[in-house]
N, C-alpha and C positions, 0 to 999 in steps of 0.2 A: 580547429575540431576540437571539444571538449573531452578531456578528460575525466572517465567518472571510476570512483573506487570499486562501487558495484556495480554488474549488472540489470540483479532485480534489488527492489526493497519491497519488502511484506510490511502492513499491517494491519494487526487483527485484534481481535476480544481473545482473553485468556479462556473462553471455550472452544475458540478454533484453533488451541493448538495443535491435535492430533491434525485436523485433516491440515495445516498449515506442514507438518510435518512431511506426512505424504506426497504433497503439491511440492516440496524442497528436495526430498528424495526420486522425484520422476522428471524435476528439471537437467537438463546438458548438464555435467558433472563440469564442463569448461566454462561455466558460467559462475561468475560468485555472485552470488546472493547473499543477503543482511534478513535474516530472519531471528530475534534478539535472541532466541532459544539456543542457538547455536554463535551467537556471536558475546556469548556475556562478554571474556575478557576484554573486547572493543570496548563494550560501555564502563566497565568497573573500571579501567584502566585510566578514563579521562571523564570528564565531567558531561553525563549521563544526558541531563535533558539539551547541553549543547551540542552533543552529536547526534540525540536523534534527532534536534531539526536540522543538522546540516545533514544527515542524511538522506533524508526526504525532501527537502528542498536543492540539494545542489548536486550532494555526491552516488546519486543512483539513476543511470540511464530510464532504467523502465519502475514505476511504483505501482503495486500490487494491493489493493485495500480488498479484504477480508471482510463484507460489509454486513451490518445487523445495524437496528435501531440503536443499541446501547453501542457502538462502536465511536469512539472519540468523548465516551463519558470518563476512562481513567486518568490519570496526568500523563500520560503520555503518549495515548492515542491522541489525544489534545493536542500534546507539543507536534506530532504526528500533522492531524488535520490542519494548525495552523501554518506548519512549512508547506502544505502540498497546496493552499488554498493561495498563500504566497507563490509558488514556483506558477502557479495557473495568470495568477493576475502581474503581481508586482513585476515576475519577472518576463513576462507576455511572453508563456511557454505553452497557452490552453491546456488542452485535455491530451494531448497526444503521445503525454509520458504516461499515462495515467490509465491502470485496468480497474473495475470496479465488477468484483465480483460476490452477486448478493447470496450469501448465506440462508437466508429465508427470502422466500419471493416478496419483493418489491422493498425493501428492508434496503436503500440507498440512501446519500447521504443527502440533504437539503439539494444542498447546491452543484449536483452533478447532475447534468443533463439527461435526463430519463433516457432521450433519443441515444444514446452511447451505450446504451444497456441492452442485449442481444436475450430474449429471455428463451431462445430456441422455440416457440411456442409457435404453432400454424393459428394461420387466419382460421377463427371459426366459424368464419362464413363457408367453406369448403364444402 
């Protein structure tokens, strides 16, 4: 059985910080969540890029991406993206650990299977 340091890790763009704060505040307080705004001491005390990579590749049971087209354009979200992709393929974990929440409709990572996105839309033919 794997031991994870975090139950959930959240990857996001800076414009989604307020949404992430609300999301984190509504998550069961018994779960340990990595949200960089709440974990500054964890990052500052160690090498930032290395810590970010490990958190998203191996130290979190579930990873949540608050997705938009510019996600992964920043230095740290690019590190997170590479770690997540490594986890899906190199570590052969597939996508079962990953949840993508499009912050803008249809703006998901190009490598993420669109069939895994629940748009919540009803069939337009009804």
